[in-house]
C-alpha positions in Angstrom: -53.6 13.4 44.0 -50.5 11.3 44.5 -49.4 7.9 43.1 -51.5 5.0 44.1 -51.7 1.3 43.6 -53.0 0.3 40.2 -51.6 3.3 38.4 -50.0 2.6 35.0 -46.7 4.3 34.7 -43.9 4.6 32.1 -40.3 5.8 32.1 -37.5 6.1 29.6 -35.1 3.1 29.4 -33.2 4.0 26.2 -33.1 6.4 23.3 -33.7 5.4 19.7 -31.0 7.9 18.5 -28.9 10.7 19.8 -28.7 14.2 18.1 -26.1 16.8 18.5 -27.0 20.5 18.8 -25.0 23.2 17.2 -23.0 23.8 20.4 -22.0 20.2 20.5 -24.4 18.9 23.2 -25.8 15.4 22.7 -29.5 14.8 23.4 -31.6 11.7 23.2 -34.4 11.4 20.6 -37.2 8.9 20.2 -37.5 7.6 23.7 -38.1 3.9 24.3 -40.4 3.4 27.3 -40.9 0.6 29.8 -44.5 0.3 31.2 -45.6 -1.1 34.5 -48.3 -1.2 37.2 -47.7 0.3 40.7 -48.2 -2.5 43.2 -47.0 -0.7 46.3 -46.3 2.9 47.4 -43.8 3.7 50.1 -45.2 4.7 53.4 -42.2 7.0 54.1 -41.7 8.6 50.6 -44.8 8.9 48.4 -42.6 9.3 45.3 -41.1 5.8 45.8 -43.0 2.8 44.4 -42.7 -0.8 43.5 -43.7 -1.5 39.9 -44.4 -4.7 38.0 -43.0 -4.3 34.5 -44.9 -6.0 31.7 -42.8 -5.4 28.6 -39.4 -6.3 29.9 -39.4 -9.9 31.1 -42.0 -9.3 33.8 -39.4 -7.7 36.2 -40.1 -5.9 39.5 -38.6 -2.5 39.9 -38.3 0.0 42.7 -38.7 3.4 41.1 -38.6 7.0 42.4 -40.6 9.7 40.6 -37.8 12.3 40.8 -34.8 10.2 40.2 -36.3 7.8 37.6 -38.6 10.5 36.0 -41.5 8.1 35.6 -45.0 9.5 34.7 -48.4 8.3 35.5 -50.3 7.6 32.2 -53.5 6.1 33.7 -55.0 6.0 37.1 -56.1 2.8 38.8 -59.5 2.4 40.5 -59.5 3.0 44.3 -61.2 0.2 46.3 -63.3 1.5 49.1 
């Protein structure tokens, strides 16, 4: 099932700290998430959505599941 209106999503907006591996590569640790509700799903790309964020000044965001790496953490109800 794809993304739908009313889904609760989250995505990483920052990292609490960065760690360095033995080979010198830096990696983020302790992700900080932004949460929002999907209010619209694109009719041309099912991975593109408009989200209302409720923990960052109530902003609106356009997100893409592949590029922004958001995840659905709760499904909304379908009105029929």
